[in-house]
C-alpha positions in Angstrom: -39.8 42.2 16.1 -37.1 41.6 18.6 -37.6 37.9 18.5 -37.5 37.9 14.7 -34.1 39.6 14.8 -33.0 37.1 17.4 -34.1 34.2 15.3 -32.4 35.6 12.1 -29.2 36.3 14.0 -29.3 32.8 15.6 -29.9 31.1 12.2 -27.1 33.2 10.6 -24.7 32.3 13.5 -25.5 28.5 13.2 -25.1 28.7 9.4 -21.6 30.2 9.8 -20.7 27.5 12.4 -21.9 24.7 10.1 -19.3 25.7 7.5 -16.6 24.5 9.8 -16.6 20.8 10.7 -14.4 20.3 13.8 -14.4 16.6 13.2 -13.2 16.8 9.6 -9.6 15.6 8.9 -7.0 18.3 8.3 -5.8 19.2 4.9 -2.6 17.5 3.8 0.5 19.5 4.5 2.6 19.4 1.3 5.7 19.5 3.4 4.7 16.4 5.3 6.9 13.3 5.0 6.0 11.1 2.1 5.7 8.0 4.3 2.5 9.4 5.8 0.7 10.2 2.6 -1.2 7.7 0.6 -0.6 7.7 -3.1 -2.7 6.9 -6.2 -0.3 4.1 -7.2 0.5 5.8 -10.6 4.1 4.3 -10.4 5.6 1.2 -8.8 7.4 3.5 -6.3 4.0 4.8 -5.2 2.8 1.2 -4.6 5.8 0.7 -2.4 5.0 3.9 -0.5 1.5 2.5 0.2 3.0 -0.8 1.2 5.2 0.9 3.8 2.2 3.0 5.0 0.1 -0.2 5.4 2.8 -1.8 7.5 3.5 1.2 9.6 -0.2 1.8 10.4 -1.2 -1.9 10.2 -3.9 -0.9 7.7 -5.2 -4.1 6.0 -7.5 -2.1 3.7 -4.6 -0.2 2.1 -2.6 -3.4 2.1 -5.3 -5.2 0.2 -5.4 -2.5 -2.5 -1.7 -2.9 -3.5 -2.1 -6.5 -4.8 -3.6 -7.5 -8.1 -6.2 -10.3 -8.3 -3.5 -12.5 -10.0 -1.0 -12.0 -7.2 1.4 -14.8 -6.3 3.9 -14.9 -3.4 6.9 -17.2 -3.7 9.5 -18.1 -1.2 11.3 -21.1 0.4 10.8 -22.8 3.8 14.4 -22.9 5.1 13.3 -24.9 8.2 13.2 -28.0 6.1 16.1 -29.9 4.5 16.2 -29.4 1.6 14.3 -26.1 1.6 10.8 -26.5 0.2 9.1 -24.0 -2.0 6.2 -21.9 -0.7 3.7 -20.4 -3.0 0.3 -18.7 -2.2 -2.1 -16.3 -3.7 -3.7 -13.0 -2.7 -6.2 -14.3 -0.2 -3.6 -16.2 1.8 -1.3 -13.2 1.7 -4.0 -11.0 3.1 -4.9 -13.4 5.9 -1.3 -14.0 6.8 -0.4 -10.3 7.0 -3.6 -9.5 8.9 -2.4 -12.0 11.6 1.0 -10.4 11.6 -0.7 -6.9 12.0 -2.6 -8.2 15.0 0.3 -10.0 16.7 3.0 -7.3 16.5 2.7 -3.9 18.1 4.9 -2.2 15.6 6.1 -3.1 12.1 8.6 -1.0 10.3 9.6 -1.5 6.7 12.5 0.4 5.2 13.3 0.1 1.5 17.1 0.2 1.5 17.6 0.1 -2.2 15.2 -0.1 -5.1 16.5 -1.2 -8.5 15.9 0.7 -11.7 12.7 -0.5 -13.3 12.9 -3.4 -15.8 10.0 -3.7 -18.2 9.2 -7.4 -18.6 6.2 -7.9 -20.8 2.4 -7.5 -21.1 0.9 -10.7 -19.7 -1.8 -12.4 -21.8 -3.1 -9.2 -23.3 -4.0 -8.0 -26.7 -3.2 -4.5 -25.5 0.4 -4.4 -24.3 0.2 -0.8 -23.3 -2.6 -1.6 -20.8 -1.2 -4.5 -18.8 2.5 -3.4 -18.6 4.6 -5.5 -16.2 7.6 -3.8 -14.5 10.1 -5.5 -12.2 12.0 -4.0 -9.3 14.4 -5.7 -7.0 14.1 -4.2 -3.6 16.4 -4.6 -0.6 14.5 -4.1 2.6 14.7 -4.1 6.4 11.7 -5.3 8.4 11.7 -4.6 12.1 9.1 -6.2 14.3 8.3 -4.7 17.7 11.4 -2.6 17.6 13.7 -5.7 17.1 13.6 -6.6 20.8 12.7 -10.3 20.4 13.2 -10.9 16.7 16.2 -9.3 15.1 15.5 -7.1 12.1 15.0 -9.1 8.9 17.1 -7.9 5.9 16.4 -9.4 2.5 16.0 -9.0 -1.2 12.6 -9.2 -2.9 11.7 -9.2 -6.6 8.4 -7.4 -7.1 6.5 -7.4 -10.4 4.1 -4.6 -10.9 1.3 -4.7 -13.4 -0.4 -1.6 -14.8 -4.2 -1.9 -14.9 -6.5 0.5 -16.8 -10.1 1.1 -15.7 -12.8 3.6 -16.3 -13.7 6.0 -13.5 -16.3 8.7 -14.0 -16.3 8.2 -17.7 -12.5 8.6 -18.0 -9.8 6.0 -18.5 -7.4 5.9 -15.5 -4.8 3.4 -14.3 -3.1 2.0 -11.2 -0.1 -0.2 -10.6 -0.5 -3.3 -8.5 1.9 -6.0 -7.2 1.3 -9.3 -9.1 4.4 -11.2 -8.0 6.4 -11.1 -4.8 9.4 -13.4 -4.9 11.8 -13.6 -1.9 15.3 -13.9 -3.2 17.3 -13.6 0.0 16.2 -13.4 3.6 
């Protein structure tokens, strides 16, 4: 009888302990700074928040989720005279940034100013409300390894964000993605 009580007590004790997982991540503190919280990318601003998060924590998985499959990067190579245009797609952007994440110890992106949104158009779509394209011009500062070797880069970028609808668990949902990154001034 004593052993049956002991077994029941032990099972009850282990059951209560199993309700608390010491390895589970903590709940999000609502007062935490926004730069440490991932967003659902419901607005272009939330995409930029995830962009900053990916750079800060060198998270290539989050970084890959902010770009649309049609993404294009445009800039100029100012090391050549006259400057030559540079253009690449999503795969090259992800490989290039992954190398940068590995090379530098710290990366810090600050969005100095973000323009008011400008609705451009719906690209190649029969449903303009689905694939809405919004542009923002963003002034940024990028500091690599605390700016000790390379001075902080300050520039202007034009981002185009596309709104994509999809079905999740039987419901229509949407996210914004970057489909164009055009360096305007570095």
